[in-house]
Biopython code that builds the backbone (N, CA, C, O; Angstrom):
import numpy as np
from Bio.PDB.StructureBuilder import StructureBuilder

atoms = [
    (1, "UNK", "N", (8.639, 16.880, 107.830)),
    (1, "UNK", "CA", (7.455, 17.515, 107.233)),
    (1, "UNK", "C", (6.693, 18.266, 108.292)),
    (1, "UNK", "O", (6.493, 17.779, 109.404)),
    (2, "UNK", "N", (6.269, 19.462, 107.930)),
    (2, "UNK", "CA", (5.506, 20.235, 108.867)),
    (2, "UNK", "C", (4.176, 19.646, 109.161)),
    (2, "UNK", "O", (3.657, 18.860, 108.369)),
    (3, "UNK", "N", (3.606, 19.998, 110.273)),
    (3, "UNK", "CA", (2.320, 19.446, 110.655)),
    (3, "UNK", "C", (1.235, 19.828, 109.664)),
    (3, "UNK", "O", (0.383, 19.001, 109.341)),
    (4, "UNK", "N", (1.247, 21.055, 109.176)),
    (4, "UNK", "CA", (0.238, 21.499, 108.203)),
    (4, "UNK", "C", (0.322, 20.681, 106.921)),
    (4, "UNK", "O", (-0.692, 20.306, 106.332)),
    (5, "UNK", "N", (1.581, 20.411, 106.500)),
    (5, "UNK", "CA", (1.790, 19.583, 105.279)),
    (5, "UNK", "C", (1.238, 18.176, 105.441)),
    (5, "UNK", "O", (0.632, 17.609, 104.532)),
    (6, "UNK", "N", (1.473, 17.626, 106.649)),
    (6, "UNK", "CA", (0.978, 16.277, 106.942)),
    (6, "UNK", "C", (-0.548, 16.247, 106.853)),
    (6, "UNK", "O", (-1.133, 15.330, 106.277)),
    (7, "UNK", "N", (-1.168, 17.249, 107.426)),
    (7, "UNK", "CA", (-2.686, 17.285, 107.422)),
    (7, "UNK", "C", (-3.155, 17.471, 105.991)),
    (7, "UNK", "O", (-4.111, 16.821, 105.569)),
    (8, "UNK", "N", (-2.507, 18.341, 105.239)),
    (8, "UNK", "CA", (-2.910, 18.503, 103.780)),
    (8, "UNK", "C", (-2.784, 17.230, 102.994)),
    (8, "UNK", "O", (-3.639, 16.893, 102.175)),
    (9, "UNK", "N", (-1.670, 16.503, 103.263)),
    (9, "UNK", "CA", (-1.461, 15.274, 102.507)),
    (9, "UNK", "C", (-2.538, 14.224, 102.887)),
    (9, "UNK", "O", (-3.020, 13.494, 102.021)),
    (10, "UNK", "N", (-2.907, 14.155, 104.173)),
    (10, "UNK", "CA", (-3.913, 13.229, 104.589)),
    (10, "UNK", "C", (-5.291, 13.625, 103.967)),
    (10, "UNK", "O", (-6.059, 12.748, 103.571)),
    (11, "UNK", "N", (-5.578, 14.881, 103.888)),
    (11, "UNK", "CA", (-6.800, 15.353, 103.265)),
    (11, "UNK", "C", (-6.836, 15.017, 101.822)),
    (11, "UNK", "O", (-7.870, 14.569, 101.326)),
    (12, "UNK", "N", (-5.715, 15.216, 101.092)),
    (12, "UNK", "CA", (-5.629, 14.785, 99.727)),
    (12, "UNK", "C", (-5.895, 13.325, 99.524)),
    (12, "UNK", "O", (-6.565, 12.924, 98.573)),
    (13, "UNK", "N", (-5.358, 12.523, 100.434)),
    (13, "UNK", "CA", (-5.536, 11.077, 100.364)),
    (13, "UNK", "C", (-6.997, 10.711, 100.567)),
    (13, "UNK", "O", (-7.510, 9.864, 99.837)),
    (14, "UNK", "N", (-7.684, 11.308, 101.519)),
    (14, "UNK", "CA", (-9.080, 11.074, 101.759)),
    (14, "UNK", "C", (-9.930, 11.502, 100.567)),
    (14, "UNK", "O", (-10.849, 10.787, 100.169)),
    (15, "UNK", "N", (-9.634, 12.638, 100.011)),
    (15, "UNK", "CA", (-10.357, 13.088, 98.825)),
    (15, "UNK", "C", (-10.149, 12.055, 97.646)),
    (15, "UNK", "O", (-11.093, 11.687, 96.947)),
    (16, "UNK", "N", (-8.916, 11.634, 97.478)),
    (16, "UNK", "CA", (-8.663, 10.689, 96.403)),
    (16, "UNK", "C", (-9.393, 9.379, 96.593)),
    (16, "UNK", "O", (-9.916, 8.798, 95.642)),
    (17, "UNK", "N", (-9.423, 8.916, 97.847)),
    (17, "UNK", "CA", (-10.142, 7.652, 98.085)),
    (17, "UNK", "C", (-11.605, 7.781, 97.826)),
    (17, "UNK", "O", (-12.228, 6.888, 97.252)),
    (18, "UNK", "N", (-12.196, 8.956, 98.271)),
    (18, "UNK", "CA", (-13.651, 9.169, 97.948)),
    (18, "UNK", "C", (-13.848, 9.244, 96.475)),
    (18, "UNK", "O", (-14.817, 8.689, 95.956)),
    (19, "UNK", "N", (-12.967, 9.911, 95.776)),
    (19, "UNK", "CA", (-13.133, 10.097, 94.260)),
    (19, "UNK", "C", (-12.969, 8.766, 93.555)),
    (19, "UNK", "O", (-13.501, 8.568, 92.463)),
    (20, "UNK", "N", (-12.233, 7.851, 94.173)),
    (20, "UNK", "CA", (-11.954, 6.593, 93.484)),
    (20, "UNK", "C", (-12.993, 5.466, 93.822)),
    (20, "UNK", "O", (-12.824, 4.324, 93.397)),
    (21, "UNK", "N", (-14.023, 5.796, 94.563)),
    (21, "UNK", "CA", (-14.984, 4.789, 94.847)),
    (21, "UNK", "C", (-15.664, 4.298, 93.631)),
    (21, "UNK", "O", (-16.157, 5.094, 92.831)),
    (22, "UNK", "N", (-15.713, 2.965, 93.453)),
    (22, "UNK", "CA", (-16.311, 2.370, 92.322)),
    (22, "UNK", "C", (-15.363, 2.257, 91.072)),
    (22, "UNK", "O", (-15.760, 1.777, 90.010)),
    (23, "UNK", "N", (-14.163, 2.701, 91.252)),
    (23, "UNK", "CA", (-13.184, 2.650, 90.166)),
    (23, "UNK", "C", (-12.386, 1.364, 90.269)),
    (23, "UNK", "O", (-12.352, 0.729, 91.323)),
    (24, "UNK", "N", (-11.737, 0.976, 89.164)),
    (24, "UNK", "CA", (-10.893, -0.205, 89.170)),
    (24, "UNK", "C", (-9.610, 0.140, 89.952)),
    (24, "UNK", "O", (-9.323, 1.307, 90.219)),
    (25, "UNK", "N", (-8.865, -0.888, 90.304)),
    (25, "UNK", "CA", (-7.630, -0.700, 91.054)),
    (25, "UNK", "C", (-6.632, 0.147, 90.227)),
    (25, "UNK", "O", (-5.894, 0.970, 90.769)),
    (26, "UNK", "N", (-6.638, -0.081, 88.917)),
    (26, "UNK", "CA", (-5.681, 0.679, 88.089)),
    (26, "UNK", "C", (-6.083, 2.155, 88.041)),
    (26, "UNK", "O", (-5.225, 3.036, 88.083)),
    (27, "UNK", "N", (-7.357, 2.415, 87.954)),
    (27, "UNK", "CA", (-7.829, 3.830, 88.009)),
    (27, "UNK", "C", (-7.537, 4.484, 89.335)),
    (27, "UNK", "O", (-7.163, 5.656, 89.376)),
    (28, "UNK", "N", (-7.702, 3.734, 90.452)),
    (28, "UNK", "CA", (-7.366, 4.273, 91.782)),
    (28, "UNK", "C", (-5.867, 4.555, 91.826)),
    (28, "UNK", "O", (-5.449, 5.572, 92.379)),
    (29, "UNK", "N", (-5.064, 3.681, 91.260)),
    (29, "UNK", "CA", (-3.612, 3.895, 91.233)),
    (29, "UNK", "C", (-3.199, 5.193, 90.541)),
    (29, "UNK", "O", (-2.301, 5.905, 90.990)),
    (30, "UNK", "N", (-3.926, 5.489, 89.372)),
    (30, "UNK", "CA", (-3.651, 6.740, 88.672)),
    (30, "UNK", "C", (-3.975, 7.957, 89.543)),
    (30, "UNK", "O", (-3.201, 8.910, 89.633)),
    (31, "UNK", "N", (-5.156, 7.886, 90.184)),
    (31, "UNK", "CA", (-5.576, 9.027, 91.029)),
    (31, "UNK", "C", (-4.563, 9.271, 92.148)),
    (31, "UNK", "O", (-4.175, 10.414, 92.390)),
    (32, "UNK", "N", (-4.137, 8.225, 92.820)),
    (32, "UNK", "CA", (-3.226, 8.352, 93.915)),
    (32, "UNK", "C", (-1.841, 8.804, 93.442)),
    (32, "UNK", "O", (-1.157, 9.579, 94.111)),
    (33, "UNK", "N", (-1.448, 8.289, 92.253)),
    (33, "UNK", "CA", (-0.178, 8.725, 91.676)),
    (33, "UNK", "C", (-0.177, 10.211, 91.365)),
    (33, "UNK", "O", (0.807, 10.910, 91.604)),
    (34, "UNK", "N", (-1.284, 10.678, 90.835)),
    (34, "UNK", "CA", (-1.472, 12.117, 90.461)),
    (34, "UNK", "C", (-1.369, 13.005, 91.702)),
    (34, "UNK", "O", (-1.008, 14.178, 91.617)),
    (35, "UNK", "N", (-1.690, 12.427, 92.835)),
    (35, "UNK", "CA", (-1.583, 13.197, 94.105)),
    (35, "UNK", "C", (-0.172, 13.139, 94.673)),
    (35, "UNK", "O", (0.108, 13.733, 95.714)),
    (36, "UNK", "N", (0.732, 12.410, 93.977)),
    (36, "UNK", "CA", (2.101, 12.398, 94.388)),
    (36, "UNK", "C", (2.462, 11.318, 95.467)),
    (36, "UNK", "O", (3.526, 11.366, 96.084)),
    (37, "UNK", "N", (1.553, 10.374, 95.656)),
    (37, "UNK", "CA", (1.879, 9.273, 96.613)),
    (37, "UNK", "C", (2.954, 8.386, 96.014)),
    (37, "UNK", "O", (2.991, 8.168, 94.803)),
    (38, "UNK", "N", (3.811, 7.887, 96.853)),
    (38, "UNK", "CA", (4.870, 6.970, 96.423)),
    (38, "UNK", "C", (4.296, 5.627, 96.131)),
    (38, "UNK", "O", (3.149, 5.340, 96.473)),
    (39, "UNK", "N", (5.106, 4.777, 95.484)),
    (39, "UNK", "CA", (4.683, 3.395, 95.226)),
    (39, "UNK", "C", (4.398, 2.688, 96.544)),
    (39, "UNK", "O", (3.446, 1.916, 96.655)),
    (40, "UNK", "N", (5.240, 2.963, 97.546)),
    (40, "UNK", "CA", (5.057, 2.280, 98.845)),
    (40, "UNK", "C", (3.685, 2.678, 99.448)),
    (40, "UNK", "O", (2.950, 1.815, 99.927)),
    (41, "UNK", "N", (3.351, 3.970, 99.422)),
    (41, "UNK", "CA", (2.161, 4.516, 99.979)),
    (41, "UNK", "C", (0.914, 3.923, 99.202)),
    (41, "UNK", "O", (-0.067, 3.484, 99.802)),
    (42, "UNK", "N", (1.017, 3.941, 97.916)),
    (42, "UNK", "CA", (-0.108, 3.414, 97.054)),
    (42, "UNK", "C", (-0.276, 1.907, 97.315)),
    (42, "UNK", "O", (-1.400, 1.422, 97.450)),
    (43, "UNK", "N", (0.831, 1.178, 97.383)),
    (43, "UNK", "CA", (0.778, -0.247, 97.619)),
    (43, "UNK", "C", (0.045, -0.581, 98.952)),
    (43, "UNK", "O", (-0.793, -1.477, 99.044)),
    (44, "UNK", "N", (0.426, 0.199, 99.945)),
    (44, "UNK", "CA", (-0.204, -0.023, 101.266)),
    (44, "UNK", "C", (-1.661, 0.295, 101.258)),
    (44, "UNK", "O", (-2.443, -0.428, 101.876)),
    (45, "UNK", "N", (-2.088, 1.387, 100.559)),
    (45, "UNK", "CA", (-3.442, 1.797, 100.532)),
    (45, "UNK", "C", (-4.328, 0.873, 99.698)),
    (45, "UNK", "O", (-5.481, 0.601, 100.035)),
    (46, "UNK", "N", (-3.731, 0.396, 98.579)),
    (46, "UNK", "CA", (-4.585, -0.482, 97.656)),
    (46, "UNK", "C", (-4.411, -1.984, 97.961)),
    (46, "UNK", "O", (-5.176, -2.807, 97.461)),
    (47, "UNK", "N", (-3.428, -2.330, 98.763)),
    (47, "UNK", "CA", (-3.156, -3.751, 99.054)),
    (47, "UNK", "C", (-2.672, -4.513, 97.855)),
    (47, "UNK", "O", (-2.986, -5.687, 97.659)),
    (48, "UNK", "N", (-1.866, -3.786, 97.025)),
    (48, "UNK", "CA", (-1.306, -4.342, 95.830)),
    (48, "UNK", "C", (0.226, -4.195, 95.872)),
    (48, "UNK", "O", (0.735, -3.155, 96.290)),
    (49, "UNK", "N", (0.950, -5.221, 95.444)),
    (49, "UNK", "CA", (2.423, -5.186, 95.517)),
    (49, "UNK", "C", (2.944, -3.996, 94.647)),
    (49, "UNK", "O", (2.385, -3.639, 93.610)),
    (50, "UNK", "N", (4.063, -3.418, 95.164)),
    (50, "UNK", "CA", (4.711, -2.298, 94.521)),
    (50, "UNK", "C", (5.071, -2.645, 93.097)),
    (50, "UNK", "O", (4.884, -1.835, 92.189)),
    (51, "UNK", "N", (5.587, -3.843, 92.895)),
    (51, "UNK", "CA", (5.970, -4.255, 91.555)),
    (51, "UNK", "C", (4.800, -4.259, 90.535)),
    (51, "UNK", "O", (4.965, -3.961, 89.352)),
    (52, "UNK", "N", (3.650, -4.603, 91.054)),
    (52, "UNK", "CA", (2.451, -4.615, 90.186)),
    (52, "UNK", "C", (2.161, -3.144, 89.789)),
    (52, "UNK", "O", (1.901, -2.857, 88.620)),
    (53, "UNK", "N", (2.208, -2.232, 90.758)),
    (53, "UNK", "CA", (1.923, -0.857, 90.455)),
    (53, "UNK", "C", (2.965, -0.287, 89.436)),
    (53, "UNK", "O", (2.591, 0.467, 88.538)),
    (54, "UNK", "N", (4.171, -0.623, 89.568)),
    (54, "UNK", "CA", (5.210, -0.184, 88.618)),
    (54, "UNK", "C", (4.965, -0.709, 87.264)),
    (54, "UNK", "O", (5.136, 0.003, 86.275)),
    (55, "UNK", "N", (4.559, -1.970, 87.185)),
    (55, "UNK", "CA", (4.234, -2.593, 85.862)),
    (55, "UNK", "C", (3.037, -1.853, 85.260)),
    (55, "UNK", "O", (3.073, -1.534, 84.071)),
    (56, "UNK", "N", (1.992, -1.570, 86.014)),
    (56, "UNK", "CA", (0.866, -0.860, 85.468)),
    (56, "UNK", "C", (1.277, 0.548, 84.941)),
    (56, "UNK", "O", (0.849, 0.975, 83.869)),
    (57, "UNK", "N", (2.103, 1.232, 85.721)),
    (57, "UNK", "CA", (2.604, 2.576, 85.277)),
    (57, "UNK", "C", (3.389, 2.461, 84.009)),
    (57, "UNK", "O", (3.214, 3.254, 83.085)),
    (58, "UNK", "N", (4.260, 1.472, 83.957)),
    (58, "UNK", "CA", (5.084, 1.300, 82.750)),
    (58, "UNK", "C", (4.230, 0.998, 81.522)),
    (58, "UNK", "O", (4.446, 1.560, 80.449)),
    (59, "UNK", "N", (3.236, 0.082, 81.700)),
    (59, "UNK", "CA", (2.352, -0.227, 80.592)),
    (59, "UNK", "C", (1.546, 0.973, 80.105)),
    (59, "UNK", "O", (1.315, 1.150, 78.909)),
    (60, "UNK", "N", (1.128, 1.785, 81.065)),
    (60, "UNK", "CA", (0.351, 3.001, 80.714)),
    (60, "UNK", "C", (1.218, 3.994, 79.907)),
    (60, "UNK", "O", (0.763, 4.583, 78.927)),
    (61, "UNK", "N", (2.483, 4.157, 80.352)),
    (61, "UNK", "CA", (3.397, 5.051, 79.621)),
    (61, "UNK", "C", (3.690, 4.527, 78.233)),
    (61, "UNK", "O", (3.780, 5.294, 77.275)),
    (62, "UNK", "N", (3.841, 3.193, 78.126)),
    (62, "UNK", "CA", (4.069, 2.537, 76.860)),
    (62, "UNK", "C", (2.905, 2.785, 75.886)),
    (62, "UNK", "O", (3.103, 3.117, 74.717)),
    (63, "UNK", "N", (1.734, 2.616, 76.395)),
    (63, "UNK", "CA", (0.507, 2.824, 75.566)),
    (63, "UNK", "C", (0.419, 4.270, 75.138)),
    (63, "UNK", "O", (0.104, 4.527, 73.977)),
    (64, "UNK", "N", (0.673, 5.207, 75.988)),
    (64, "UNK", "CA", (0.615, 6.627, 75.681)),
    (64, "UNK", "C", (1.682, 6.969, 74.572)),
    (64, "UNK", "O", (1.427, 7.716, 73.627)),
    (65, "UNK", "N", (2.832, 6.391, 74.761)),
    (65, "UNK", "CA", (3.941, 6.584, 73.815)),
    (65, "UNK", "C", (3.553, 6.087, 72.423)),
    (65, "UNK", "O", (3.798, 6.765, 71.425)),
    (66, "UNK", "N", (2.946, 4.902, 72.360)),
    (66, "UNK", "CA", (2.537, 4.341, 71.101)),
    (66, "UNK", "C", (1.458, 5.266, 70.440)),
    (66, "UNK", "O", (1.534, 5.564, 69.248)),
    (67, "UNK", "N", (0.496, 5.690, 71.218)),
    (67, "UNK", "CA", (-0.568, 6.545, 70.675)),
    (67, "UNK", "C", (0.011, 7.883, 70.150)),
    (67, "UNK", "O", (-0.476, 8.409, 69.148)),
    (68, "UNK", "N", (0.980, 8.399, 70.779)),
    (68, "UNK", "CA", (1.577, 9.647, 70.357)),
    (68, "UNK", "C", (2.389, 9.538, 69.079)),
    (68, "UNK", "O", (2.691, 10.548, 68.443)),
    (69, "UNK", "N", (2.743, 8.318, 68.699)),
    (69, "UNK", "CA", (3.515, 8.113, 67.467)),
    (69, "UNK", "C", (2.641, 8.022, 66.233)),
    (69, "UNK", "O", (3.131, 8.132, 65.109)),
    (70, "UNK", "N", (1.336, 7.820, 66.439)),
    (70, "UNK", "CA", (0.383, 7.693, 65.306)),
    (70, "UNK", "C", (0.172, 9.051, 64.608)),
    (70, "UNK", "O", (-0.588, 9.138, 63.644)),
]
sb = StructureBuilder()
sb.init_structure("model")
sb.init_model(0)
sb.init_chain("A")
sb.init_seg("    ")
for serial, (resi, resn, name, xyz) in enumerate(atoms, 1):
    if name == "N":
        sb.init_residue(resn, " ", resi, " ")
    sb.init_atom(name, np.array(xyz, "f"), 0.0, 1.0, " ", f" {name:<3s}", serial, name[0])
structure = sb.get_structure()
């Protein structure tokens, strides 16, 4: 990864963390996911197991799928 790309990714992460202040862990997970962070990166930042994050994402997709069928 180029140096500029690394700096931009760090800035995105800082912005996401500031934007997520006062949000639930699940909301923070969504914000960080939308920035393209991996499960490993999100897990480390949030202090939550990768498996838990994967479960949350799966449940969210399942809920969206159900709502789209109505």
